[in-house]
C-alpha positions in Angstrom: 28.7 -10.1 313.1 31.5 -10.3 315.7 30.8 -6.8 316.8 27.2 -7.8 317.5 28.4 -10.6 319.8 29.9 -8.0 322.2 26.4 -6.8 322.8 25.5 -10.2 324.2 28.0 -10.1 327.0 26.6 -9.2 330.5 27.0 -5.6 331.8 29.8 -5.6 334.4 28.4 -5.8 337.9 31.0 -3.3 339.0 29.4 -0.7 336.8 25.9 -1.3 338.1 24.1 0.9 340.7 21.3 -0.3 342.9 18.9 2.2 344.5 15.2 2.3 345.6 12.8 3.9 343.1 9.1 4.9 343.3 6.5 2.2 343.3 5.1 4.0 340.2 7.5 2.0 338.1 5.2 -1.0 338.5 2.6 0.5 336.1 3.1 1.0 332.4 0.6 3.8 332.6 3.3 5.9 334.3 5.3 7.1 331.4 7.6 9.7 333.1 11.4 9.6 333.4 11.1 11.1 336.9 9.8 7.7 338.3 13.2 6.1 338.0 15.0 8.8 340.0 16.3 7.6 343.4 13.7 8.2 346.2 16.6 8.7 348.6 20.4 8.9 348.7 20.7 5.3 349.7 23.4 3.5 347.7 23.4 -0.3 348.2 26.7 -1.8 347.3 26.9 -5.5 346.5 
């Protein structure tokens, strides 16, 4: 049970990446892994 509690901790913000993706992600009809690829090389650091 204790090992499962580790899954409840937030993902470290320092490990996260933010980048723009296609607007196609807004529709569940689009079931293609390519829609989450970055649309440009912009890397937004927080």
